[in-house]
N, CA, C, O and the ligand as a Tripos MOL2 file, in Angstrom:
@<TRIPOS>MOLECULE
protein
  301   299    76     0     0
PROTEIN
NO_CHARGES

@<TRIPOS>ATOM
      1 N          -6.7970   17.9750   35.9880 N.3       1 MET1
      2 CA         -6.6670   17.5470   37.2430 C.3       1 MET1
      3 C          -7.1160   16.1760   37.5150 C.2       1 MET1
      4 O          -8.2580   15.8500   37.1890 O.2       1 MET1
      5 N          -6.2740   15.2930   38.1160 N.am      2 ASP2
      6 CA         -6.5100   13.9290   38.4030 C.3       2 ASP2
      7 C          -6.9580   13.7970   39.8990 C.2       2 ASP2
      8 O          -7.0400   14.7840   40.6300 O.2       2 ASP2
      9 N          -7.2510   12.4850   40.3250 N.am      3 CYS3
     10 CA         -7.8240   12.3770   41.6390 C.3       3 CYS3
     11 C          -6.6750   12.6820   42.6820 C.2       3 CYS3
     12 O          -7.0870   13.2230   43.7090 O.2       3 CYS3
     13 N          -5.6550   12.5030   42.6360 N.am      4 LYS4
     14 CA         -4.4560   12.7440   43.3600 C.3       4 LYS4
     15 C          -4.4810   14.2430   43.6880 C.2       4 LYS4
     16 O          -4.5180   14.7060   44.8280 O.2       4 LYS4
     17 N          -4.4550   14.9510   42.5290 N.am      5 ASP5
     18 CA         -4.3520   16.4970   42.6280 C.3       5 ASP5
     19 C          -5.6110   16.8330   43.5610 C.2       5 ASP5
     20 O          -5.5090   17.5030   44.5880 O.2       5 ASP5
     21 N          -6.6170   16.3760   43.1590 N.am      6 LEU6
     22 CA         -7.9240   16.9090   43.8750 C.3       6 LEU6
     23 C          -7.9640   16.6370   45.2960 C.2       6 LEU6
     24 O          -8.5120   17.4500   46.0410 O.2       6 LEU6
     25 N          -7.3840   15.4670   45.7980 N.am      7 VAL7
     26 CA         -7.1710   15.0640   47.2660 C.3       7 VAL7
     27 C          -6.2940   16.0950   47.9480 C.2       7 VAL7
     28 O          -6.5850   16.6830   48.9900 O.2       7 VAL7
     29 N          -5.2180   16.2400   47.2580 N.am      8 GLU8
     30 CA         -4.1670   17.2310   47.8250 C.3       8 GLU8
     31 C          -4.7730   18.8180   47.9370 C.2       8 GLU8
     32 O          -4.2750   19.5650   48.7790 O.2       8 GLU8
     33 N          -5.7660   19.2560   47.1360 N.am      9 LYS9
     34 CA         -6.0400   20.5810   47.1800 C.3       9 LYS9
     35 C          -7.5400   20.5860   47.8750 C.2       9 LYS9
     36 O          -8.2070   21.6200   47.9160 O.2       9 LYS9
     37 N          -7.9720   19.4180   48.3770 N.am     10 LEU10
     38 CA         -9.4450   19.5320   48.9660 C.3      10 LEU10
     39 C          -9.5680   20.3070   50.1760 C.2      10 LEU10
     40 O         -10.5460   21.0250   50.3850 O.2      10 LEU10
     41 N          -8.6040   20.1830   50.9790 N.am     11 TYR11
     42 CA         -8.7110   21.0060   52.1980 C.3      11 TYR11
     43 C          -8.6620   22.4620   51.9320 C.2      11 TYR11
     44 O          -9.3720   23.2660   52.5350 O.2      11 TYR11
     45 N          -7.7800   22.7910   50.9870 N.am     12 PHE12
     46 CA         -7.6540   24.2080   50.6720 C.3      12 PHE12
     47 C          -8.9330   24.6510   50.0260 C.2      12 PHE12
     48 O          -9.3260   25.8030   50.2090 O.2      12 PHE12
     49 N          -9.5570   23.8700   49.3370 N.am     13 TYR13
     50 CA        -10.8540   24.1200   48.8440 C.3      13 TYR13
     51 C         -11.9880   24.3090   50.0210 C.2      13 TYR13
     52 O         -12.7430   25.2800   50.0620 O.2      13 TYR13
     53 N         -11.9910   23.3480   50.8660 N.am     14 LEU14
     54 CA        -13.0820   23.3980   51.9550 C.3      14 LEU14
     55 C         -12.6220   24.5910   52.7630 C.2      14 LEU14
     56 O         -13.5340   25.1660   53.3560 O.2      14 LEU14
     57 N         -11.4110   25.0880   52.9170 N.am     15 ASP15
     58 CA        -11.2030   26.3050   53.7940 C.3      15 ASP15
     59 C         -11.5450   27.4800   52.9470 C.2      15 ASP15
     60 O         -11.8060   28.5400   53.5150 O.2      15 ASP15
     61 N         -11.5700   27.4060   51.6840 N.am     16 GLY16
     62 CA        -11.7910   28.6780   50.6500 C.3      16 GLY16
     63 C         -10.7040   29.5800   50.7890 C.2      16 GLY16
     64 O         -10.8410   30.8030   50.7530 O.2      16 GLY16
     65 N          -9.4590   28.8980   50.9720 N.am     17 GLU17
     66 CA         -8.1740   29.5390   50.8760 C.3      17 GLU17
     67 C          -7.2820   29.2260   49.7230 C.2      17 GLU17
     68 O          -7.4270   28.2080   49.0460 O.2      17 GLU17
     69 N          -6.4360   30.0430   49.5280 N.am     18 VAL18
     70 CA         -4.9460   29.7570   48.7230 C.3      18 VAL18
     71 C          -5.3630   29.4410   47.2100 C.2      18 VAL18
     72 O          -4.6610   29.8350   46.2780 O.2      18 VAL18
     73 N          -6.5820   28.6830   47.0030 N.am     19 LEU19
     74 CA         -6.7160   28.4900   45.6630 C.3      19 LEU19
     75 C          -7.0900   29.5420   44.6320 C.2      19 LEU19
     76 O          -7.9380   30.3900   44.9120 O.2      19 LEU19
     77 N          -6.5090   29.5160   43.4900 N.am     20 THR20
     78 CA         -6.8450   30.4060   42.4420 C.3      20 THR20
     79 C          -8.3140   30.1190   42.0260 C.2      20 THR20
     80 O          -8.9370   29.1360   42.4280 O.2      20 THR20
     81 N          -8.8010   31.0410   41.2050 N.am     21 GLU21
     82 CA        -10.1470   30.7640   40.6130 C.3      21 GLU21
     83 C          -9.9510   29.4950   39.6690 C.2      21 GLU21
     84 O         -10.7830   28.5920   39.5900 O.2      21 GLU21
     85 N          -8.8300   29.5320   39.0080 N.am     22 GLU22
     86 CA         -8.8330   28.4450   38.1620 C.3      22 GLU22
     87 C          -8.6560   26.8990   38.7450 C.2      22 GLU22
     88 O          -9.0920   25.8660   38.2370 O.2      22 GLU22
     89 N          -8.0150   27.0250   39.7570 N.am     23 GLU23
     90 CA         -7.9960   25.7750   40.5490 C.3      23 GLU23
     91 C          -9.3220   25.4590   41.2060 C.2      23 GLU23
     92 O          -9.6960   24.2920   41.3170 O.2      23 GLU23
     93 N          -9.9970   26.4220   41.6180 N.am     24 ARG24
     94 CA        -11.4160   26.1910   42.1760 C.3      24 ARG24
     95 C         -12.2340   25.4800   40.9980 C.2      24 ARG24
     96 O         -12.7990   24.3980   41.1610 O.2      24 ARG24
     97 N         -12.2400   26.0510   40.0380 N.am     25 LYS25
     98 CA        -12.9190   25.6200   38.8940 C.3      25 LYS25
     99 C         -12.6930   24.2250   38.5110 C.2      25 LYS25
    100 O         -13.6030   23.4420   38.2410 O.2      25 LYS25
    101 N         -11.3360   23.9220   38.4970 N.am     26 ALA26
    102 CA        -10.7970   22.5350   38.0970 C.3      26 ALA26
    103 C         -11.2580   21.7490   39.2920 C.2      26 ALA26
    104 O         -11.6710   20.6490   38.9250 O.2      26 ALA26
    105 N         -11.3100   21.8650   40.1680 N.am     27 ILE27
    106 CA        -11.8220   20.9610   41.4310 C.3      27 ILE27
    107 C         -13.4280   20.7070   41.0830 C.2      27 ILE27
    108 O         -13.9070   19.5750   41.0200 O.2      27 ILE27
    109 N         -14.1790   21.9110   40.8700 N.am     28 GLU28
    110 CA        -15.6470   21.7400   40.7840 C.3      28 GLU28
    111 C         -15.9110   20.8750   39.6430 C.2      28 GLU28
    112 O         -16.7400   19.9730   39.7630 O.2      28 GLU28
    113 N         -15.1960   21.0850   38.3830 N.am     29 GLU29
    114 CA        -15.3620   20.2050   37.3020 C.3      29 GLU29
    115 C         -14.9550   18.7020   37.7680 C.2      29 GLU29
    116 O         -15.7060   17.7540   37.5380 O.2      29 GLU29
    117 N         -13.9960   18.5870   38.2870 N.am     30 HIS30
    118 CA        -13.5600   17.2310   38.5300 C.3      30 HIS30
    119 C         -14.5670   16.4730   39.5600 C.2      30 HIS30
    120 O         -14.7520   15.2600   39.4600 O.2      30 HIS30
    121 N         -15.1440   17.1860   40.4590 N.am     31 LEU31
    122 CA        -16.1750   16.7710   41.4160 C.3      31 LEU31
    123 C         -17.4100   16.3980   40.7540 C.2      31 LEU31
    124 O         -18.1100   15.4820   41.1860 O.2      31 LEU31
    125 N         -17.7310   17.1380   39.6240 N.am     32 GLU32
    126 CA        -18.9970   16.7830   38.9080 C.3      32 GLU32
    127 C         -18.7210   15.5120   38.0380 C.2      32 GLU32
    128 O         -19.6520   14.7610   37.7430 O.2      32 GLU32
    129 N         -17.5280   15.2910   37.6560 N.am     33 LEU33
    130 CA        -17.4150   14.1760   36.5440 C.3      33 LEU33
    131 C         -16.8950   12.7940   37.5620 C.2      33 LEU33
    132 O         -17.0730   11.6250   37.2220 O.2      33 LEU33
    133 N         -16.3770   13.1240   38.5660 N.am     34 CYS34
    134 CA        -15.7200   11.8030   39.1620 C.3      34 CYS34
    135 C         -16.6000   11.5920   40.6250 C.2      34 CYS34
    136 O         -16.6480   12.3020   41.6300 O.2      34 CYS34
    137 N         -17.1690   10.4910   40.3380 N.am     35 ARG35
    138 CA        -18.1620   10.1290   41.4110 C.3      35 ARG35
    139 C         -17.3570    9.7910   42.7060 C.2      35 ARG35
    140 O         -17.8440   10.1730   43.7710 O.2      35 ARG35
    141 N         -16.2010    9.1300   42.7200 N.am     36 LYS36
    142 CA        -15.4340    8.8360   43.7240 C.3      36 LYS36
    143 C         -14.7710    9.9570   44.5270 C.2      36 LYS36
    144 O         -14.6460    9.9520   45.7520 O.2      36 LYS36
    145 N         -14.3590   10.9240   43.6880 N.am     37 CYS37
    146 CA        -13.7320   12.0650   44.5220 C.3      37 CYS37
    147 C         -15.0390   12.7620   45.1760 C.2      37 CYS37
    148 O         -15.0230   13.0420   46.3750 O.2      37 CYS37
    149 N         -16.2600   13.0610   44.3120 N.am     38 CYS38
    150 CA        -17.3380   13.5720   44.9130 C.3      38 CYS38
    151 C         -17.7760   13.0390   46.3010 C.2      38 CYS38
    152 O         -18.0530   13.7810   47.2430 O.2      38 CYS38
    153 N         -17.8130   11.7640   46.3380 N.am     39 GLU39
    154 CA        -17.9910   10.9750   47.6330 C.3      39 GLU39
    155 C         -16.9910   11.4680   48.8330 C.2      39 GLU39
    156 O         -17.2390   11.7480   50.0060 O.2      39 GLU39
    157 N         -15.9170   11.4670   48.1820 N.am     40 ARG40
    158 CA        -14.9050   11.8560   49.2620 C.3      40 ARG40
    159 C         -14.9560   13.3240   49.6310 C.2      40 ARG40
    160 O         -14.5720   13.6870   50.7430 O.2      40 ARG40
    161 N         -15.3740   14.0990   48.8140 N.am     41 TYR41
    162 CA        -15.5700   15.4490   49.0310 C.3      41 TYR41
    163 C         -16.5370   15.6980   50.0300 C.2      41 TYR41
    164 O         -16.2770   16.4190   50.9930 O.2      41 TYR41
    165 N         -17.7470   15.0980   49.8540 N.am     42 GLU42
    166 CA        -18.9350   14.9970   50.6410 C.3      42 GLU42
    167 C         -18.3930   14.5980   52.1380 C.2      42 GLU42
    168 O         -18.6100   15.3070   53.1210 O.2      42 GLU42
    169 N         -17.7570   13.5310   52.1710 N.am     43 PHE43
    170 CA        -17.1780   12.9830   53.5710 C.3      43 PHE43
    171 C         -16.3350   14.0190   54.1940 C.2      43 PHE43
    172 O         -16.6080   14.4590   55.3110 O.2      43 PHE43
    173 N         -15.3590   14.4090   53.5380 N.am     44 GLU44
    174 CA        -14.4640   15.4210   54.1740 C.3      44 GLU44
    175 C         -15.2520   16.7940   54.4960 C.2      44 GLU44
    176 O         -14.9460   17.4800   55.4710 O.2      44 GLU44
    177 N         -16.1380   17.0920   53.7320 N.am     45 ARG45
    178 CA        -16.8400   18.3120   54.0590 C.3      45 ARG45
    179 C         -17.6580   18.1630   55.3360 C.2      45 ARG45
    180 O         -17.6940   19.1040   56.1290 O.2      45 ARG45
    181 N         -18.3340   16.9980   55.5820 N.am     46 LEU46
    182 CA        -19.0260   16.7350   56.7050 C.3      46 LEU46
    183 C         -18.1510   16.6240   57.9250 C.2      46 LEU46
    184 O         -18.5170   17.1260   58.9880 O.2      46 LEU46
    185 N         -17.0060   15.9850   57.8100 N.am     47 LEU47
    186 CA        -15.9870   15.9270   59.1200 C.3      47 LEU47
    187 C         -15.5050   17.4640   59.3230 C.2      47 LEU47
    188 O         -15.2620   17.9020   60.4480 O.2      47 LEU47
    189 N         -15.3880   18.2250   58.1850 N.am     48 TRP48
    190 CA        -14.6960   19.5930   58.5820 C.3      48 TRP48
    191 C         -15.8290   20.2880   59.1360 C.2      48 TRP48
    192 O         -15.5350   21.1030   60.0100 O.2      48 TRP48
    193 N         -17.0390   20.1750   58.8540 N.am     49 GLU49
    194 CA        -18.0630   20.7840   59.5610 C.3      49 GLU49
    195 C         -18.1000   20.5710   61.1020 C.2      49 GLU49
    196 O         -18.1510   21.4750   61.9350 O.2      49 GLU49
    197 N         -18.0620   19.1120   61.3730 N.am     50 MET50
    198 CA        -18.1350   18.6190   62.6100 C.3      50 MET50
    199 C         -16.8570   19.3660   63.4800 C.2      50 MET50
    200 O         -16.9650   19.8540   64.6050 O.2      50 MET50
    201 N         -15.6310   19.3160   62.6460 N.am     51 VAL51
    202 CA        -14.6110   19.8380   63.5280 C.3      51 VAL51
    203 C         -14.7550   21.3920   63.8920 C.2      51 VAL51
    204 O         -14.1790   21.8480   64.8810 O.2      51 VAL51
    205 N         -15.4980   22.1370   63.1060 N.am     52 ARG52
    206 CA        -15.7720   23.4390   63.3370 C.3      52 ARG52
    207 C         -16.7400   23.5940   64.3930 C.2      52 ARG52
    208 O         -16.6830   24.5360   65.1840 O.2      52 ARG52
    209 N         -17.6640   22.6650   64.4350 N.am     53 TYR53
    210 CA        -18.7330   22.7210   65.7090 C.3      53 TYR53
    211 C         -17.9100   22.3720   66.8010 C.2      53 TYR53
    212 O         -18.1410   22.9850   67.8430 O.2      53 TYR53
    213 N         -16.9950   21.5260   66.8130 N.am     54 ASN54
    214 CA        -16.2130   21.1960   67.8860 C.3      54 ASN54
    215 C         -15.3830   22.4120   68.4300 C.2      54 ASN54
    216 O         -15.3430   22.7580   69.6100 O.2      54 ASN54
    217 N         -14.7890   22.9480   67.4810 N.am     55 GLY55
    218 CA        -13.7880   24.1360   67.7480 C.3      55 GLY55
    219 C         -14.6310   25.3160   68.4880 C.2      55 GLY55
    220 O         -14.1070   26.0960   69.2840 O.2      55 GLY55
    221 N         -15.9110   25.3440   68.1490 N.am     56 ARG56
    222 CA        -16.7490   26.3050   68.9600 C.3      56 ARG56
    223 C         -17.2870   25.7930   70.3370 C.2      56 ARG56
    224 O         -17.8620   26.5620   71.1070 O.2      56 ARG56
    225 N         -17.1080   24.6260   70.5910 N.am     57 ASN57
    226 CA        -17.7130   24.1140   71.7350 C.3      57 ASN57
    227 C         -19.4070   23.8460   71.8000 C.2      57 ASN57
    228 O         -20.0930   23.4860   72.7570 O.2      57 ASN57
    229 N         -19.7890   24.1610   70.4230 N.am     58 ASP58
    230 CA        -21.2760   23.8460   70.2790 C.3      58 ASP58
    231 C         -21.3320   22.2920   70.3440 C.2      58 ASP58
    232 O         -20.3660   21.5580   70.1330 O.2      58 ASP58
    233 N         -22.6270   21.8750   70.6750 N.am     59 SER59
    234 CA        -22.9430   20.5640   70.3570 C.3      59 SER59
    235 C         -23.1650   20.3060   68.8440 C.2      59 SER59
    236 O         -23.8430   21.0700   68.1570 O.2      59 SER59
    237 N         -22.4950   19.0710   68.3030 N.am     60 VAL60
    238 CA        -22.7120   18.8160   67.0770 C.3      60 VAL60
    239 C         -24.1380   18.4000   66.8030 C.2      60 VAL60
    240 O         -24.6660   17.5820   67.5560 O.2      60 VAL60
    241 N         -24.7410   18.8610   65.8680 N.am     61 PRO61
    242 CA        -26.2240   18.7640   65.6160 C.3      61 PRO61
    243 C         -26.1860   16.9470   65.2350 C.2      61 PRO61
    244 O         -25.2580   16.3540   64.6850 O.2      61 PRO61
    245 N         -27.3250   16.4330   65.6620 N.am     62 GLU62
    246 CA        -27.6240   15.2040   65.5430 C.3      62 GLU62
    247 C         -27.8410   14.8370   64.0190 C.2      62 GLU62
    248 O         -27.5600   13.7210   63.5830 O.2      62 GLU62
    249 N         -28.3480   15.8310   63.2590 N.am     63 ALA63
    250 CA        -28.5410   15.6350   61.6600 C.3      63 ALA63
    251 C         -27.1060   15.4280   61.1400 C.2      63 ALA63
    252 O         -26.8560   14.5020   60.3680 O.2      63 ALA63
    253 N         -26.1940   16.2640   61.5510 N.am     64 LEU64
    254 CA        -24.7230   16.3490   60.9390 C.3      64 LEU64
    255 C         -24.1200   14.7930   61.2090 C.2      64 LEU64
    256 O         -23.5550   14.1190   60.3470 O.2      64 LEU64
    257 N         -24.3640   14.3860   62.5790 N.am     65 ILE65
    258 CA        -23.7110   13.1210   62.7300 C.3      65 ILE65
    259 C         -24.3450   11.8770   62.0310 C.2      65 ILE65
    260 O         -23.7080   10.9040   61.6270 O.2      65 ILE65
    261 N         -25.7040   12.0570   61.9490 N.am     66 SER66
    262 CA        -26.4170   10.9040   61.1620 C.3      66 SER66
    263 C         -26.0150   10.9340   59.7000 C.2      66 SER66
    264 O         -26.0540    9.8820   59.0620 O.2      66 SER66
    265 N         -25.6080   12.1390   59.0870 N.am     67 ARG67
    266 CA        -25.1920   12.2800   57.7290 C.3      67 ARG67
    267 C         -23.8320   11.7110   57.6090 C.2      67 ARG67
    268 O         -23.5270   10.9960   56.6550 O.2      67 ARG67
    269 N         -22.9890   12.0230   58.5820 N.am     68 ILE68
    270 CA        -21.7510   11.5520   58.5010 C.3      68 ILE68
    271 C         -21.7800    9.9320   58.6010 C.2      68 ILE68
    272 O         -21.1810    9.2620   57.7610 O.2      68 ILE68
    273 N         -22.3260    9.4790   59.4060 N.am     69 GLU69
    274 CA        -22.5800    7.8790   59.6310 C.3      69 GLU69
    275 C         -23.0270    7.3650   58.2360 C.2      69 GLU69
    276 O         -22.3930    6.4620   57.6900 O.2      69 GLU69
    277 N         -24.1350    7.9440   57.6420 N.am     70 SER70
    278 CA        -24.4760    7.4700   56.4040 C.3      70 SER70
    279 C         -23.7050    7.3950   55.1520 C.2      70 SER70
    280 O         -23.8750    6.6540   54.1840 O.2      70 SER70
    281 N         -22.7130    8.4210   55.3890 N.am     71 VAL71
    282 CA        -21.6050    8.5570   54.1520 C.3      71 VAL71
    283 C         -20.6050    7.4830   54.5390 C.2      71 VAL71
    284 O         -20.1770    6.7430   53.6530 O.2      71 VAL71
    285 N         -20.1970    7.3380   55.8060 N.am     72 ILE72
    286 CA        -19.2830    6.3340   56.1030 C.3      72 ILE72
    287 C         -19.7690    4.9120   55.7140 C.2      72 ILE72
    288 O         -18.9930    4.0440   55.3140 O.2      72 ILE72
    289 N         -20.9660    4.7500   55.8420 N.am     73 ALA73
    290 CA        -21.6300    3.4530   55.6800 C.3      73 ALA73
    291 C         -21.4700    3.0240   54.0710 C.2      73 ALA73
    292 O         -21.4890    1.8770   53.6230 O.2      73 ALA73
    293 N         -21.3220    4.1750   53.3890 N.am     74 GLN74
    294 CA        -21.2400    3.6210   51.8510 C.3      74 GLN74
    295 C         -19.7460    3.3210   51.3920 C.2      74 GLN74
    296 O         -19.4500    2.9140   50.2680 O.2      74 GLN74
    297 N         -18.8960    3.5640   52.3650 N.am     75 PHE75
    298 CA        -17.4370    3.3640   51.9850 C.3      75 PHE75
    299 C         -17.3200    1.6800   52.0900 C.2      75 PHE75
    300 O         -16.2530    1.1180   51.8460 O.2      75 PHE75
    301 ZN        -11.4800   11.8400   41.0140 Zn       76 ZN76
@<TRIPOS>BOND
     1     1     2 1
     2     2     3 1
     3     3     4 2
     4     3     5 am
     5     5     6 1
     6     6     7 1
     7     7     8 2
     8     7     9 am
     9     9    10 1
    10    10    11 1
    11    11    12 2
    12    11    13 am
    13    13    14 1
    14    14    15 1
    15    15    16 2
    16    15    17 am
    17    17    18 1
    18    18    19 1
    19    19    20 2
    20    19    21 am
    21    21    22 1
    22    22    23 1
    23    23    24 2
    24    23    25 am
    25    25    26 1
    26    26    27 1
    27    27    28 2
    28    27    29 am
    29    29    30 1
    30    30    31 1
    31    31    32 2
    32    31    33 am
    33    33    34 1
    34    34    35 1
    35    35    36 2
    36    35    37 am
    37    37    38 1
    38    38    39 1
    39    39    40 2
    40    39    41 am
    41    41    42 1
    42    42    43 1
    43    43    44 2
    44    43    45 am
    45    45    46 1
    46    46    47 1
    47    47    48 2
    48    47    49 am
    49    49    50 1
    50    50    51 1
    51    51    52 2
    52    51    53 am
    53    53    54 1
    54    54    55 1
    55    55    56 2
    56    55    57 am
    57    57    58 1
    58    58    59 1
    59    59    60 2
    60    59    61 am
    61    61    62 1
    62    62    63 1
    63    63    64 2
    64    63    65 am
    65    65    66 1
    66    66    67 1
    67    67    68 2
    68    67    69 am
    69    69    70 1
    70    70    71 1
    71    71    72 2
    72    71    73 am
    73    73    74 1
    74    74    75 1
    75    75    76 2
    76    75    77 am
    77    77    78 1
    78    78    79 1
    79    79    80 2
    80    79    81 am
    81    81    82 1
    82    82    83 1
    83    83    84 2
    84    83    85 am
    85    85    86 1
    86    86    87 1
    87    87    88 2
    88    87    89 am
    89    89    90 1
    90    90    91 1
    91    91    92 2
    92    91    93 am
    93    93    94 1
    94    94    95 1
    95    95    96 2
    96    95    97 am
    97    97    98 1
    98    98    99 1
    99    99   100 2
   100    99   101 am
   101   101   102 1
   102   102   103 1
   103   103   104 2
   104   103   105 am
   105   105   106 1
   106   106   107 1
   107   107   108 2
   108   107   109 am
   109   109   110 1
   110   110   111 1
   111   111   112 2
   112   111   113 am
   113   113   114 1
   114   114   115 1
   115   115   116 2
   116   115   117 am
   117   117   118 1
   118   118   119 1
   119   119   120 2
   120   119   121 am
   121   121   122 1
   122   122   123 1
   123   123   124 2
   124   123   125 am
   125   125   126 1
   126   126   127 1
   127   127   128 2
   128   127   129 am
   129   129   130 1
   130   130   131 1
   131   131   132 2
   132   131   133 am
   133   133   134 1
   134   134   135 1
   135   135   136 2
   136   135   137 am
   137   137   138 1
   138   138   139 1
   139   139   140 2
   140   139   141 am
   141   141   142 1
   142   142   143 1
   143   143   144 2
   144   143   145 am
   145   145   146 1
   146   146   147 1
   147   147   148 2
   148   147   149 am
   149   149   150 1
   150   150   151 1
   151   151   152 2
   152   151   153 am
   153   153   154 1
   154   154   155 1
   155   155   156 2
   156   155   157 am
   157   157   158 1
   158   158   159 1
   159   159   160 2
   160   159   161 am
   161   161   162 1
   162   162   163 1
   163   163   164 2
   164   163   165 am
   165   165   166 1
   166   166   167 1
   167   167   168 2
   168   167   169 am
   169   169   170 1
   170   170   171 1
   171   171   172 2
   172   171   173 am
   173   173   174 1
   174   174   175 1
   175   175   176 2
   176   175   177 am
   177   177   178 1
   178   178   179 1
   179   179   180 2
   180   179   181 am
   181   181   182 1
   182   182   183 1
   183   183   184 2
   184   183   185 am
   185   185   186 1
   186   186   187 1
   187   187   188 2
   188   187   189 am
   189   189   190 1
   190   190   191 1
   191   191   192 2
   192   191   193 am
   193   193   194 1
   194   194   195 1
   195   195   196 2
   196   195   197 am
   197   197   198 1
   198   198   199 1
   199   199   200 2
   200   199   201 am
   201   201   202 1
   202   202   203 1
   203   203   204 2
   204   203   205 am
   205   205   206 1
   206   206   207 1
   207   207   208 2
   208   207   209 am
   209   209   210 1
   210   210   211 1
   211   211   212 2
   212   211   213 am
   213   213   214 1
   214   214   215 1
   215   215   216 2
   216   215   217 am
   217   217   218 1
   218   218   219 1
   219   219   220 2
   220   219   221 am
   221   221   222 1
   222   222   223 1
   223   223   224 2
   224   223   225 am
   225   225   226 1
   226   226   227 1
   227   227   228 2
   228   227   229 am
   229   229   230 1
   230   230   231 1
   231   231   232 2
   232   231   233 am
   233   233   234 1
   234   234   235 1
   235   235   236 2
   236   235   237 am
   237   237   238 1
   238   238   239 1
   239   239   240 2
   240   239   241 am
   241   241   242 1
   242   242   243 1
   243   243   244 2
   244   243   245 am
   245   245   246 1
   246   246   247 1
   247   247   248 2
   248   247   249 am
   249   249   250 1
   250   250   251 1
   251   251   252 2
   252   251   253 am
   253   253   254 1
   254   254   255 1
   255   255   256 2
   256   255   257 am
   257   257   258 1
   258   258   259 1
   259   259   260 2
   260   259   261 am
   261   261   262 1
   262   262   263 1
   263   263   264 2
   264   263   265 am
   265   265   266 1
   266   266   267 1
   267   267   268 2
   268   267   269 am
   269   269   270 1
   270   270   271 1
   271   271   272 2
   272   271   273 am
   273   273   274 1
   274   274   275 1
   275   275   276 2
   276   275   277 am
   277   277   278 1
   278   278   279 1
   279   279   280 2
   280   279   281 am
   281   281   282 1
   282   282   283 1
   283   283   284 2
   284   283   285 am
   285   285   286 1
   286   286   287 1
   287   287   288 2
   288   287   289 am
   289   289   290 1
   290   290   291 1
   291   291   292 2
   292   291   293 am
   293   293   294 1
   294   294   295 1
   295   295   296 2
   296   295   297 am
   297   297   298 1
   298   298   299 1
   299   299   300 2
@<TRIPOS>SUBSTRUCTURE
     1 MET1         2 RESIDUE 1 A MET
     2 ASP2         6 RESIDUE 1 A ASP
     3 CYS3        10 RESIDUE 1 A CYS
     4 LYS4        14 RESIDUE 1 A LYS
     5 ASP5        18 RESIDUE 1 A ASP
     6 LEU6        22 RESIDUE 1 A LEU
     7 VAL7        26 RESIDUE 1 A VAL
     8 GLU8        30 RESIDUE 1 A GLU
     9 LYS9        34 RESIDUE 1 A LYS
    10 LEU10       38 RESIDUE 1 A LEU
    11 TYR11       42 RESIDUE 1 A TYR
    12 PHE12       46 RESIDUE 1 A PHE
    13 TYR13       50 RESIDUE 1 A TYR
    14 LEU14       54 RESIDUE 1 A LEU
    15 ASP15       58 RESIDUE 1 A ASP
    16 GLY16       62 RESIDUE 1 A GLY
    17 GLU17       66 RESIDUE 1 A GLU
    18 VAL18       70 RESIDUE 1 A VAL
    19 LEU19       74 RESIDUE 1 A LEU
    20 THR20       78 RESIDUE 1 A THR
    21 GLU21       82 RESIDUE 1 A GLU
    22 GLU22       86 RESIDUE 1 A GLU
    23 GLU23       90 RESIDUE 1 A GLU
    24 ARG24       94 RESIDUE 1 A ARG
    25 LYS25       98 RESIDUE 1 A LYS
    26 ALA26      102 RESIDUE 1 A ALA
    27 ILE27      106 RESIDUE 1 A ILE
    28 GLU28      110 RESIDUE 1 A GLU
    29 GLU29      114 RESIDUE 1 A GLU
    30 HIS30      118 RESIDUE 1 A HIS
    31 LEU31      122 RESIDUE 1 A LEU
    32 GLU32      126 RESIDUE 1 A GLU
    33 LEU33      130 RESIDUE 1 A LEU
    34 CYS34      134 RESIDUE 1 A CYS
    35 ARG35      138 RESIDUE 1 A ARG
    36 LYS36      142 RESIDUE 1 A LYS
    37 CYS37      146 RESIDUE 1 A CYS
    38 CYS38      150 RESIDUE 1 A CYS
    39 GLU39      154 RESIDUE 1 A GLU
    40 ARG40      158 RESIDUE 1 A ARG
    41 TYR41      162 RESIDUE 1 A TYR
    42 GLU42      166 RESIDUE 1 A GLU
    43 PHE43      170 RESIDUE 1 A PHE
    44 GLU44      174 RESIDUE 1 A GLU
    45 ARG45      178 RESIDUE 1 A ARG
    46 LEU46      182 RESIDUE 1 A LEU
    47 LEU47      186 RESIDUE 1 A LEU
    48 TRP48      190 RESIDUE 1 A TRP
    49 GLU49      194 RESIDUE 1 A GLU
    50 MET50      198 RESIDUE 1 A MET
    51 VAL51      202 RESIDUE 1 A VAL
    52 ARG52      206 RESIDUE 1 A ARG
    53 TYR53      210 RESIDUE 1 A TYR
    54 ASN54      214 RESIDUE 1 A ASN
    55 GLY55      218 RESIDUE 1 A GLY
    56 ARG56      222 RESIDUE 1 A ARG
    57 ASN57      226 RESIDUE 1 A ASN
    58 ASP58      230 RESIDUE 1 A ASP
    59 SER59      234 RESIDUE 1 A SER
    60 VAL60      238 RESIDUE 1 A VAL
    61 PRO61      242 RESIDUE 1 A PRO
    62 GLU62      246 RESIDUE 1 A GLU
    63 ALA63      250 RESIDUE 1 A ALA
    64 LEU64      254 RESIDUE 1 A LEU
    65 ILE65      258 RESIDUE 1 A ILE
    66 SER66      262 RESIDUE 1 A SER
    67 ARG67      266 RESIDUE 1 A ARG
    68 ILE68      270 RESIDUE 1 A ILE
    69 GLU69      274 RESIDUE 1 A GLU
    70 SER70      278 RESIDUE 1 A SER
    71 VAL71      282 RESIDUE 1 A VAL
    72 ILE72      286 RESIDUE 1 A ILE
    73 ALA73      290 RESIDUE 1 A ALA
    74 GLN74      294 RESIDUE 1 A GLN
    75 PHE75      298 RESIDUE 1 A PHE
    76 ZN76       301 GROUP 0 **** ****
């Protein structure tokens, strides 16, 4: 799996859907080896959590917002 593959599958991975066991493993292995994708994954995961909070009309926790801001600051 290369970085492009990973980005394409990242949302499926976050959703916990569609992927086979093998694909999930390939993603996890890539995330461990590739710092760039790992950072991207962390960023997407935080955004995804925030979207989920918004969908429930709950207020987004301050801690989550500040984590997102600190990840964005690293780019
Ligand atoms: Zn990568």
